[in-house]
PQR file with spaces between the fields and no chain letter, atoms N, CA, C, O and H, PARSE charges and radii, in Angstrom:
ATOM       1  N    MET     1     112.883  127.381   45.936 -0.4000 1.5000
ATOM       2  CA   MET     1     113.559  126.458   46.840 -0.0000 2.0000
ATOM       3  C    MET     1     114.461  127.259   47.783  0.5500 1.7000
ATOM       4  O    MET     1     115.176  128.167   47.359 -0.5500 1.4000
ATOM       5  N    MET     2     114.412  126.906   49.057 -0.4000 1.5000
ATOM       6  CA   MET     2     115.189  127.637   50.061 -0.0000 2.0000
ATOM       7  C    MET     2     116.604  127.075   50.121  0.5500 1.7000
ATOM       8  O    MET     2     116.812  125.865   50.025 -0.5500 1.4000
ATOM       9  H    MET     2     113.831  126.168   49.401  0.4000 1.0000
ATOM      10  N    ASN     3     117.550  127.953   50.279 -0.4000 1.5000
ATOM      11  CA   ASN     3     118.911  127.477   50.434 -0.0000 2.0000
ATOM      12  C    ASN     3     119.199  127.209   51.911  0.5500 1.7000
ATOM      13  O    ASN     3     118.367  127.487   52.775 -0.5500 1.4000
ATOM      14  H    ASN     3     117.381  128.935   50.357  0.4000 1.0000
ATOM      15  N    PHE     4     120.364  126.676   52.185 -0.4000 1.5000
ATOM      16  CA   PHE     4     120.731  126.265   53.538 -0.0000 2.0000
ATOM      17  C    PHE     4     120.695  127.437   54.516  0.5500 1.7000
ATOM      18  O    PHE     4     120.265  127.267   55.657 -0.5500 1.4000
ATOM      19  H    PHE     4     121.039  126.450   51.483  0.4000 1.0000
ATOM      20  N    ASN     5     121.128  128.599   54.102 -0.4000 1.5000
ATOM      21  CA   ASN     5     121.173  129.780   54.968 -0.0000 2.0000
ATOM      22  C    ASN     5     119.763  130.181   55.405  0.5500 1.7000
ATOM      23  O    ASN     5     119.540  130.513   56.569 -0.5500 1.4000
ATOM      24  H    ASN     5     121.477  128.738   53.175  0.4000 1.0000
ATOM      25  N    ASN     6     118.818  130.149   54.468 -0.4000 1.5000
ATOM      26  CA   ASN     6     117.442  130.502   54.814 -0.0000 2.0000
ATOM      27  C    ASN     6     116.821  129.472   55.753  0.5500 1.7000
ATOM      28  O    ASN     6     116.086  129.827   56.674 -0.5500 1.4000
ATOM      29  H    ASN     6     118.999  129.879   53.523  0.4000 1.0000
ATOM      30  N    ILE     7     117.117  128.209   55.519 -0.4000 1.5000
ATOM      31  CA   ILE     7     116.597  127.146   56.388 -0.0000 2.0000
ATOM      32  C    ILE     7     117.166  127.311   57.796  0.5500 1.7000
ATOM      33  O    ILE     7     116.427  127.224   58.777 -0.5500 1.4000
ATOM      34  H    ILE     7     117.715  127.920   54.771  0.4000 1.0000
ATOM      35  N    LEU     8     118.451  127.545   57.898 -0.4000 1.5000
ATOM      36  CA   LEU     8     119.087  127.722   59.196 -0.0000 2.0000
ATOM      37  C    LEU     8     118.532  128.945   59.911  0.5500 1.7000
ATOM      38  O    LEU     8     118.252  128.885   61.109 -0.5500 1.4000
ATOM      39  H    LEU     8     119.051  127.615   57.101  0.4000 1.0000
ATOM      40  N    THR     9     118.372  130.038   59.206 -0.4000 1.5000
ATOM      41  CA   THR     9     117.804  131.258   59.789 -0.0000 2.0000
ATOM      42  C    THR     9     116.379  131.009   60.268  0.5500 1.7000
ATOM      43  O    THR     9     115.985  131.488   61.330 -0.5500 1.4000
ATOM      44  H    THR     9     118.599  130.086   58.234  0.4000 1.0000
ATOM      45  N    SER    10     115.615  130.265   59.491 -0.4000 1.5000
ATOM      46  CA   SER    10     114.240  129.940   59.872 -0.0000 2.0000
ATOM      47  C    SER    10     114.212  129.116   61.157  0.5500 1.7000
ATOM      48  O    SER    10     113.402  129.388   62.043 -0.5500 1.4000
ATOM      49  H    SER    10     115.936  129.876   58.628  0.4000 1.0000
ATOM      50  N    HIS    11     115.079  128.122   61.270 -0.4000 1.5000
ATOM      51  CA   HIS    11     115.148  127.292   62.483 -0.0000 2.0000
ATOM      52  C    HIS    11     115.585  128.110   63.693  0.5500 1.7000
ATOM      53  O    HIS    11     115.039  127.954   64.786 -0.5500 1.4000
ATOM      54  H    HIS    11     115.737  127.901   60.550  0.4000 1.0000
ATOM      55  N    ILE    12     116.552  128.964   63.499 -0.4000 1.5000
ATOM      56  CA   ILE    12     117.033  129.793   64.611 -0.0000 2.0000
ATOM      57  C    ILE    12     115.950  130.749   65.077  0.5500 1.7000
ATOM      58  O    ILE    12     115.763  130.929   66.280 -0.5500 1.4000
ATOM      59  H    ILE    12     116.995  129.090   62.611  0.4000 1.0000
ATOM      60  N    ASN    13     115.236  131.362   64.148 -0.4000 1.5000
ATOM      61  CA   ASN    13     114.157  132.284   64.522 -0.0000 2.0000
ATOM      62  C    ASN    13     113.042  131.564   65.267  0.5500 1.7000
ATOM      63  O    ASN    13     112.505  132.098   66.237 -0.5500 1.4000
ATOM      64  H    ASN    13     115.389  131.216   63.171  0.4000 1.0000
ATOM      65  N    ARG    14     112.684  130.347   64.823 -0.4000 1.5000
ATOM      66  CA   ARG    14     111.672  129.576   65.544 -0.0000 2.0000
ATOM      67  C    ARG    14     112.160  129.194   66.932  0.5500 1.7000
ATOM      68  O    ARG    14     111.396  129.237   67.896 -0.5500 1.4000
ATOM      69  H    ARG    14     113.121  129.913   64.035  0.4000 1.0000
ATOM      70  N    PHE    15     113.444  128.815   67.037 -0.4000 1.5000
ATOM      71  CA   PHE    15     114.007  128.434   68.330 -0.0000 2.0000
ATOM      72  C    PHE    15     113.950  129.595   69.308  0.5500 1.7000
ATOM      73  O    PHE    15     113.517  129.415   70.447 -0.5500 1.4000
ATOM      74  H    PHE    15     114.065  128.780   66.254  0.4000 1.0000
ATOM      75  N    TRP    16     114.376  130.782   68.893 -0.4000 1.5000
ATOM      76  CA   TRP    16     114.388  131.945   69.772 -0.0000 2.0000
ATOM      77  C    TRP    16     112.981  132.442   70.079  0.5500 1.7000
ATOM      78  O    TRP    16     112.761  133.086   71.105 -0.5500 1.4000
ATOM      79  H    TRP    16     114.728  130.929   67.969  0.4000 1.0000
ATOM      80  N    GLY    17     112.039  132.153   69.207 -0.4000 1.5000
ATOM      81  CA   GLY    17     110.672  132.607   69.412 -0.0000 2.0000
ATOM      82  C    GLY    17     109.879  131.763   70.396  0.5500 1.7000
ATOM      83  O    GLY    17     108.912  132.248   70.983 -0.5500 1.4000
ATOM      84  H    GLY    17     112.218  131.631   68.373  0.4000 1.0000
ATOM      85  N    ARG    18     110.264  130.531   70.583 -0.4000 1.5000
ATOM      86  CA   ARG    18     109.544  129.636   71.485 -0.0000 2.0000
ATOM      87  C    ARG    18     109.947  129.910   72.924  0.5500 1.7000
ATOM      88  O    ARG    18     111.087  130.281   73.205 -0.5500 1.4000
ATOM      89  H    ARG    18     111.050  130.137   70.106  0.4000 1.0000
ATOM      90  N    GLU    19     109.008  129.724   73.818 -0.4000 1.5000
ATOM      91  CA   GLU    19     109.286  129.901   75.245 -0.0000 2.0000
ATOM      92  C    GLU    19     108.916  128.660   76.039  0.5500 1.7000
ATOM      93  O    GLU    19     108.719  128.744   77.251 -0.5500 1.4000
ATOM      94  H    GLU    19     108.082  129.423   73.589  0.4000 1.0000
ATOM      95  N    ASP    20     108.820  127.521   75.389 -0.4000 1.5000
ATOM      96  CA   ASP    20     108.416  126.287   76.055 -0.0000 2.0000
ATOM      97  C    ASP    20     109.382  125.869   77.158  0.5500 1.7000
ATOM      98  O    ASP    20     108.948  125.470   78.238 -0.5500 1.4000
ATOM      99  H    ASP    20     108.980  127.453   74.405  0.4000 1.0000
ATOM     100  N    GLY    21     110.656  125.954   76.906 -0.4000 1.5000
ATOM     101  CA   GLY    21     111.644  125.486   77.870 -0.0000 2.0000
ATOM     102  C    GLY    21     112.226  126.578   78.743  0.5500 1.7000
ATOM     103  O    GLY    21     113.164  126.323   79.498 -0.5500 1.4000
ATOM     104  H    GLY    21     111.009  126.279   76.029  0.4000 1.0000
ATOM     105  N    ALA    22     111.693  127.789   78.662 -0.4000 1.5000
ATOM     106  CA   ALA    22     112.271  128.905   79.421 -0.0000 2.0000
ATOM     107  C    ALA    22     112.148  128.690   80.924  0.5500 1.7000
ATOM     108  O    ALA    22     113.074  129.002   81.672 -0.5500 1.4000
ATOM     109  H    ALA    22     110.931  127.997   78.049  0.4000 1.0000
ATOM     110  N    VAL    23     111.022  128.164   81.368 -0.4000 1.5000
ATOM     111  CA   VAL    23     110.833  127.933   82.799 -0.0000 2.0000
ATOM     112  C    VAL    23     111.784  126.852   83.292  0.5500 1.7000
ATOM     113  O    VAL    23     112.331  126.954   84.390 -0.5500 1.4000
ATOM     114  H    VAL    23     110.269  127.911   80.761  0.4000 1.0000
ATOM     115  N    THR    24     111.981  125.827   82.489 -0.4000 1.5000
ATOM     116  CA   THR    24     112.917  124.763   82.862 -0.0000 2.0000
ATOM     117  C    THR    24     114.324  125.314   82.997  0.5500 1.7000
ATOM     118  O    THR    24     115.038  124.981   83.943 -0.5500 1.4000
ATOM     119  H    THR    24     111.537  125.745   81.597  0.4000 1.0000
ATOM     120  N    VAL    25     114.719  126.144   82.067 -0.4000 1.5000
ATOM     121  CA   VAL    25     116.052  126.744   82.130 -0.0000 2.0000
ATOM     122  C    VAL    25     116.180  127.609   83.375  0.5500 1.7000
ATOM     123  O    VAL    25     117.214  127.585   84.043 -0.5500 1.4000
ATOM     124  H    VAL    25     114.139  126.414   81.299  0.4000 1.0000
ATOM     125  N    ASP    26     115.132  128.380   83.695 -0.4000 1.5000
ATOM     126  CA   ASP    26     115.160  129.203   84.912 -0.0000 2.0000
ATOM     127  C    ASP    26     115.361  128.337   86.146  0.5500 1.7000
ATOM     128  O    ASP    26     116.174  128.668   87.009 -0.5500 1.4000
ATOM     129  H    ASP    26     114.292  128.399   83.152  0.4000 1.0000
ATOM     130  N    TRP    27     114.626  127.229   86.239 -0.4000 1.5000
ATOM     131  CA   TRP    27     114.754  126.363   87.415 -0.0000 2.0000
ATOM     132  C    TRP    27     116.135  125.723   87.493  0.5500 1.7000
ATOM     133  O    TRP    27     116.692  125.577   88.581 -0.5500 1.4000
ATOM     134  H    TRP    27     113.965  126.961   85.539  0.4000 1.0000
ATOM     135  N    VAL    28     116.678  125.348   86.364 -0.4000 1.5000
ATOM     136  CA   VAL    28     118.018  124.750   86.360 -0.0000 2.0000
ATOM     137  C    VAL    28     119.042  125.765   86.847  0.5500 1.7000
ATOM     138  O    VAL    28     119.913  125.429   87.650 -0.5500 1.4000
ATOM     139  H    VAL    28     116.224  125.466   85.481  0.4000 1.0000
ATOM     140  N    VAL    29     118.948  126.985   86.376 -0.4000 1.5000
ATOM     141  CA   VAL    29     119.893  128.031   86.787 -0.0000 2.0000
ATOM     142  C    VAL    29     119.727  128.344   88.275  0.5500 1.7000
ATOM     143  O    VAL    29     120.720  128.460   88.993 -0.5500 1.4000
ATOM     144  H    VAL    29     118.241  127.258   85.724  0.4000 1.0000
ATOM     145  N    LEU    30     118.496  128.481   88.739 -0.4000 1.5000
ATOM     146  CA   LEU    30     118.265  128.767   90.163 -0.0000 2.0000
ATOM     147  C    LEU    30     118.744  127.627   91.050  0.5500 1.7000
ATOM     148  O    LEU    30     119.355  127.865   92.093 -0.5500 1.4000
ATOM     149  H    LEU    30     117.690  128.387   88.155  0.4000 1.0000
ATOM     150  N    THR    31     118.472  126.394   90.644 -0.4000 1.5000
ATOM     151  CA   THR    31     118.914  125.242   91.427 -0.0000 2.0000
ATOM     152  C    THR    31     120.435  125.167   91.474  0.5500 1.7000
ATOM     153  O    THR    31     121.010  124.879   92.523 -0.5500 1.4000
ATOM     154  H    THR    31     117.976  126.201   89.798  0.4000 1.0000
ATOM     155  N    ALA    32     121.079  125.422   90.361 -0.4000 1.5000
ATOM     156  CA   ALA    32     122.542  125.410   90.335 -0.0000 2.0000
ATOM     157  C    ALA    32     123.101  126.503   91.238  0.5500 1.7000
ATOM     158  O    ALA    32     124.115  126.294   91.904 -0.5500 1.4000
ATOM     159  H    ALA    32     120.612  125.657   89.509  0.4000 1.0000
ATOM     160  N    ALA    33     122.457  127.662   91.268 -0.4000 1.5000
ATOM     161  CA   ALA    33     122.914  128.749   92.142 -0.0000 2.0000
ATOM     162  C    ALA    33     122.752  128.373   93.609  0.5500 1.7000
ATOM     163  O    ALA    33     123.642  128.640   94.417 -0.5500 1.4000
ATOM     164  H    ALA    33     121.634  127.832   90.727  0.4000 1.0000
ATOM     165  N    VAL    34     121.638  127.761   93.959 -0.4000 1.5000
ATOM     166  CA   VAL    34     121.407  127.359   95.356 -0.0000 2.0000
ATOM     167  C    VAL    34     122.402  126.285   95.770  0.5500 1.7000
ATOM     168  O    VAL    34     122.956  126.349   96.867 -0.5500 1.4000
ATOM     169  H    VAL    34     120.915  127.544   93.302  0.4000 1.0000
ATOM     170  N    VAL    35     122.634  125.310   94.920 -0.4000 1.5000
ATOM     171  CA   VAL    35     123.605  124.252   95.230 -0.0000 2.0000
ATOM     172  C    VAL    35     125.005  124.839   95.347  0.5500 1.7000
ATOM     173  O    VAL    35     125.760  124.460   96.242 -0.5500 1.4000
ATOM     174  H    VAL    35     122.184  125.258   94.028  0.4000 1.0000
ATOM     175  N    GLY    36     125.355  125.745   94.469 -0.4000 1.5000
ATOM     176  CA   GLY    36     126.679  126.383   94.541 -0.0000 2.0000
ATOM     177  C    GLY    36     126.865  127.169   95.823  0.5500 1.7000
ATOM     178  O    GLY    36     127.923  127.103   96.449 -0.5500 1.4000
ATOM     179  H    GLY    36     124.741  126.053   93.742  0.4000 1.0000
ATOM     180  N    MET    37     125.827  127.924   96.223 -0.4000 1.5000
ATOM     181  CA   MET    37     125.930  128.679   97.479 -0.0000 2.0000
ATOM     182  C    MET    37     126.005  127.744   98.683  0.5500 1.7000
ATOM     183  O    MET    37     126.736  128.017   99.634 -0.5500 1.4000
ATOM     184  H    MET    37     124.968  127.978   95.714  0.4000 1.0000
ATOM     185  N    ALA    38     125.257  126.644   98.648 -0.4000 1.5000
ATOM     186  CA   ALA    38     125.319  125.676   99.748 -0.0000 2.0000
ATOM     187  C    ALA    38     126.712  125.061   99.856  0.5500 1.7000
ATOM     188  O    ALA    38     127.222  124.856  100.957 -0.5500 1.4000
ATOM     189  H    ALA    38     124.663  126.422   97.875  0.4000 1.0000
ATOM     190  N    MET    39     127.322  124.769   98.715 -0.4000 1.5000
ATOM     191  CA   MET    39     128.674  124.213   98.736 -0.0000 2.0000
ATOM     192  C    MET    39     129.673  125.214   99.309  0.5500 1.7000
ATOM     193  O    MET    39     130.569  124.833  100.062 -0.5500 1.4000
ATOM     194  H    MET    39     126.908  124.935   97.820  0.4000 1.0000
ATOM     195  N    ILE    40     129.526  126.471   98.964 -0.4000 1.5000
ATOM     196  CA   ILE    40     130.417  127.506   99.500 -0.0000 2.0000
ATOM     197  C    ILE    40     130.240  127.629  101.007  0.5500 1.7000
ATOM     198  O    ILE    40     131.223  127.727  101.741 -0.5500 1.4000
ATOM     199  H    ILE    40     128.797  126.781   98.353  0.4000 1.0000
ATOM     200  N    ILE    41     129.003  127.624  101.470 -0.4000 1.5000
ATOM     201  CA   ILE    41     128.737  127.751  102.911 -0.0000 2.0000
ATOM     202  C    ILE    41     129.293  126.556  103.667  0.5500 1.7000
ATOM     203  O    ILE    41     129.889  126.719  104.731 -0.5500 1.4000
ATOM     204  H    ILE    41     128.204  127.545  100.873  0.4000 1.0000
ATOM     205  N    VAL    42     129.104  125.358  103.129 -0.4000 1.5000
ATOM     206  CA   VAL    42     129.644  124.161  103.789 -0.0000 2.0000
ATOM     207  C    VAL    42     131.158  124.222  103.830  0.5500 1.7000
ATOM     208  O    VAL    42     131.761  123.843  104.834 -0.5500 1.4000
ATOM     209  H    VAL    42     128.619  125.226  102.265  0.4000 1.0000
ATOM     210  N    ASN    43     131.786  124.693  102.759 -0.4000 1.5000
ATOM     211  CA   ASN    43     133.245  124.821  102.744 -0.0000 2.0000
ATOM     212  C    ASN    43     133.731  125.808  103.797  0.5500 1.7000
ATOM     213  O    ASN    43     134.765  125.588  104.426 -0.5500 1.4000
ATOM     214  H    ASN    43     131.296  125.001  101.944  0.4000 1.0000
ATOM     215  N    ILE    44     132.996  126.883  103.989 -0.4000 1.5000
ATOM     216  CA   ILE    44     133.400  127.886  104.971 -0.0000 2.0000
ATOM     217  C    ILE    44     133.206  127.357  106.389  0.5500 1.7000
ATOM     218  O    ILE    44     134.060  127.564  107.252 -0.5500 1.4000
ATOM     219  H    ILE    44     132.156  127.063  103.477  0.4000 1.0000
ATOM     220  N    LEU    45     132.096  126.679  106.631 -0.4000 1.5000
ATOM     221  CA   LEU    45     131.765  126.227  107.985 -0.0000 2.0000
ATOM     222  C    LEU    45     132.329  124.861  108.343  0.5500 1.7000
ATOM     223  O    LEU    45     132.282  124.469  109.509 -0.5500 1.4000
ATOM     224  H    LEU    45     131.402  126.511  105.931  0.4000 1.0000
ATOM     225  N    GLN    46     132.848  124.144  107.397 -0.4000 1.5000
ATOM     226  CA   GLN    46     133.307  122.777  107.636 -0.0000 2.0000
ATOM     227  C    GLN    46     134.323  122.656  108.773  0.5500 1.7000
ATOM     228  O    GLN    46     134.142  121.792  109.631 -0.5500 1.4000
ATOM     229  H    GLN    46     132.886  124.462  106.450  0.4000 1.0000
ATOM     230  N    PRO    47     135.364  123.457  108.829 -0.5600 1.5000
ATOM     231  CA   PRO    47     136.326  123.287  109.930  0.2800 2.0000
ATOM     232  C    PRO    47     135.674  123.486  111.303  0.5500 1.7000
ATOM     233  O    PRO    47     135.936  122.714  112.226 -0.5500 1.4000
ATOM     234  N    ALA    48     134.852  124.484  111.443 -0.4000 1.5000
ATOM     235  CA   ALA    48     134.227  124.749  112.733 -0.0000 2.0000
ATOM     236  C    ALA    48     133.260  123.635  113.113  0.5500 1.7000
ATOM     237  O    ALA    48     133.191  123.239  114.276 -0.5500 1.4000
ATOM     238  H    ALA    48     134.639  125.111  110.694  0.4000 1.0000
ATOM     239  N    LEU    49     132.528  123.142  112.154 -0.4000 1.5000
ATOM     240  CA   LEU    49     131.552  122.094  112.451 -0.0000 2.0000
ATOM     241  C    LEU    49     132.225  120.792  112.865  0.5500 1.7000
ATOM     242  O    LEU    49     131.849  120.176  113.862 -0.5500 1.4000
ATOM     243  H    LEU    49     132.584  123.464  111.209  0.4000 1.0000
ATOM     244  N    PHE    50     133.208  120.387  112.100 -0.4000 1.5000
ATOM     245  CA   PHE    50     133.804  119.079  112.350 -0.0000 2.0000
ATOM     246  C    PHE    50     134.827  119.100  113.478  0.5500 1.7000
ATOM     247  O    PHE    50     134.932  118.114  114.207 -0.5500 1.4000
ATOM     248  H    PHE    50     133.513  120.888  111.290  0.4000 1.0000
ATOM     249  N    ASP    51     135.577  120.168  113.652 -0.4000 1.5000
ATOM     250  CA   ASP    51     136.543  120.218  114.742 -0.0000 2.0000
ATOM     251  C    ASP    51     135.837  120.267  116.088  0.5500 1.7000
ATOM     252  O    ASP    51     136.175  119.510  116.998 -0.5500 1.4000
ATOM     253  H    ASP    51     135.491  120.968  113.059  0.4000 1.0000
ATOM     254  N    ASN    52     134.864  121.151  116.215 -0.4000 1.5000
ATOM     255  CA   ASN    52     134.136  121.251  117.481 -0.0000 2.0000
ATOM     256  C    ASN    52     133.287  120.018  117.727  0.5500 1.7000
ATOM     257  O    ASN    52     133.172  119.562  118.864 -0.5500 1.4000
ATOM     258  H    ASN    52     134.590  121.766  115.476  0.4000 1.0000
ATOM     259  N    GLY    53     132.701  119.480  116.694 -0.4000 1.5000
ATOM     260  CA   GLY    53     131.876  118.278  116.840 -0.0000 2.0000
ATOM     261  C    GLY    53     132.706  117.088  117.255  0.5500 1.7000
ATOM     262  O    GLY    53     132.269  116.281  118.075 -0.5500 1.4000
ATOM     263  H    GLY    53     132.794  119.851  115.769  0.4000 1.0000
ATOM     264  N    GLY    54     133.896  116.967  116.701 -0.4000 1.5000
ATOM     265  CA   GLY    54     134.765  115.847  117.056 -0.0000 2.0000
ATOM     266  C    GLY    54     135.205  115.909  118.503  0.5500 1.7000
ATOM     267  O    GLY    54     135.236  114.882  119.180 -0.5500 1.4000
ATOM     268  H    GLY    54     134.250  117.623  116.034  0.4000 1.0000
ATOM     269  N    SER    55     135.548  117.089  118.991 -0.4000 1.5000
ATOM     270  CA   SER    55     135.966  117.197  120.391 -0.0000 2.0000
ATOM     271  C    SER    55     134.779  116.986  121.324  0.5500 1.7000
ATOM     272  O    SER    55     134.948  116.435  122.412 -0.5500 1.4000
ATOM     273  H    SER    55     135.523  117.923  118.440  0.4000 1.0000
ATOM     274  N    ALA    56     133.590  117.406  120.928 -0.4000 1.5000
ATOM     275  CA   ALA    56     132.411  117.185  121.764 -0.0000 2.0000
ATOM     276  C    ALA    56     132.089  115.698  121.844  0.5500 1.7000
ATOM     277  O    ALA    56     131.773  115.189  122.919 -0.5500 1.4000
ATOM     278  H    ALA    56     133.452  117.853  120.044  0.4000 1.0000
ATOM     279  N    ILE    57     132.167  115.008  120.728 -0.4000 1.5000
ATOM     280  CA   ILE    57     131.912  113.568  120.730 -0.0000 2.0000
ATOM     281  C    ILE    57     132.963  112.848  121.558  0.5500 1.7000
ATOM     282  O    ILE    57     132.645  111.920  122.301 -0.5500 1.4000
ATOM     283  H    ILE    57     132.424  115.422  119.855  0.4000 1.0000
ATOM     284  N    ALA    58     134.213  113.272  121.431 -0.4000 1.5000
ATOM     285  CA   ALA    58     135.285  112.637  122.201 -0.0000 2.0000
ATOM     286  C    ALA    58     135.067  112.825  123.693  0.5500 1.7000
ATOM     287  O    ALA    58     135.318  111.903  124.468 -0.5500 1.4000
ATOM     288  H    ALA    58     134.472  114.025  120.827  0.4000 1.0000
ATOM     289  N    SER    59     134.610  113.992  124.111 -0.4000 1.5000
ATOM     290  CA   SER    59     134.362  114.205  125.540 -0.0000 2.0000
ATOM     291  C    SER    59     133.176  113.370  126.022  0.5500 1.7000
ATOM     292  O    SER    59     133.206  112.861  127.143 -0.5500 1.4000
ATOM     293  H    SER    59     134.406  114.742  123.480  0.4000 1.0000
ATOM     294  N    TYR    60     132.149  113.220  125.215 -0.4000 1.5000
ATOM     295  CA   TYR    60     131.016  112.371  125.589 -0.0000 2.0000
ATOM     296  C    TYR    60     131.445  110.915  125.713  0.5500 1.7000
ATOM     297  O    TYR    60     131.012  110.217  126.630 -0.5500 1.4000
ATOM     298  H    TYR    60     132.125  113.633  124.305  0.4000 1.0000
ATOM     299  N    VAL    61     132.285  110.456  124.805 -0.4000 1.5000
ATOM     300  CA   VAL    61     132.771  109.084  124.860 -0.0000 2.0000
ATOM     301  C    VAL    61     133.642  108.876  126.101  0.5500 1.7000
ATOM     302  O    VAL    61     133.548  107.841  126.761 -0.5500 1.4000
ATOM     303  H    VAL    61     132.637  111.023  124.060  0.4000 1.0000
ATOM     304  N    ALA    62     134.484  109.855  126.415 -0.4000 1.5000
ATOM     305  CA   ALA    62     135.327  109.750  127.593 -0.0000 2.0000
ATOM     306  C    ALA    62     134.496  109.707  128.863  0.5500 1.7000
ATOM     307  O    ALA    62     134.800  108.934  129.771 -0.5500 1.4000
ATOM     308  H    ALA    62     134.560  110.696  125.878  0.4000 1.0000
ATOM     309  N    GLU    63     133.446  110.528  128.943 -0.4000 1.5000
ATOM     310  CA   GLU    63     132.570  110.513  130.110 -0.0000 2.0000
ATOM     311  C    GLU    63     131.844  109.179  130.227  0.5500 1.7000
ATOM     312  O    GLU    63     131.700  108.641  131.324 -0.5500 1.4000
ATOM     313  H    GLU    63     133.200  111.156  128.205  0.4000 1.0000
ATOM     314  N    ALA    64     131.387  108.645  129.092 -0.4000 1.5000
ATOM     315  CA   ALA    64     130.690  107.360  129.120 -0.0000 2.0000
ATOM     316  C    ALA    64     131.636  106.234  129.531  0.5500 1.7000
ATOM     317  O    ALA    64     131.215  105.292  130.203 -0.5500 1.4000
ATOM     318  H    ALA    64     131.504  109.082  128.200  0.4000 1.0000
ATOM     319  N    ALA    65     132.892  106.316  129.141 -0.4000 1.5000
ATOM     320  CA   ALA    65     133.854  105.268  129.479 -0.0000 2.0000
ATOM     321  C    ALA    65     134.185  105.294  130.975  0.5500 1.7000
ATOM     322  O    ALA    65     134.539  104.261  131.543 -0.5500 1.4000
ATOM     323  H    ALA    65     133.233  107.081  128.595  0.4000 1.0000
ATOM     324  N    GLN    66     134.075  106.453  131.615 -0.4000 1.5000
ATOM     325  CA   GLN    66     134.397  106.544  133.046 -0.0000 2.0000
ATOM     326  C    GLN    66     133.269  106.005  133.915  0.5500 1.7000
ATOM     327  O    GLN    66     133.502  105.679  135.079 -0.5500 1.4000
ATOM     328  H    GLN    66     133.787  107.293  131.154  0.4000 1.0000
ATOM     329  N    ARG    67     132.084  105.903  133.396 -0.4000 1.5000
ATOM     330  CA   ARG    67     130.950  105.436  134.212 -0.0000 2.0000
ATOM     331  C    ARG    67     130.983  103.984  134.457  0.5500 1.7000
ATOM     332  O    ARG    67     130.098  103.451  135.125 -0.5500 1.4000
ATOM     333  H    ARG    67     131.895  106.167  132.451  0.4000 1.0000
């Protein structure tokens, strides 16, 4: 009869030996890295995008109001 330690060791060895979910884990890690980099880029570019965009929209609205 196997004791708890042997059963646990057996389960751990089977878990580490399987590669069924390895591709899924790779995709999750890669996707998280891409999303993280996109968030960093948006944070860096946000002031330039929204400040310049807001003034451009305001000038277009002002020109349209004068017509």
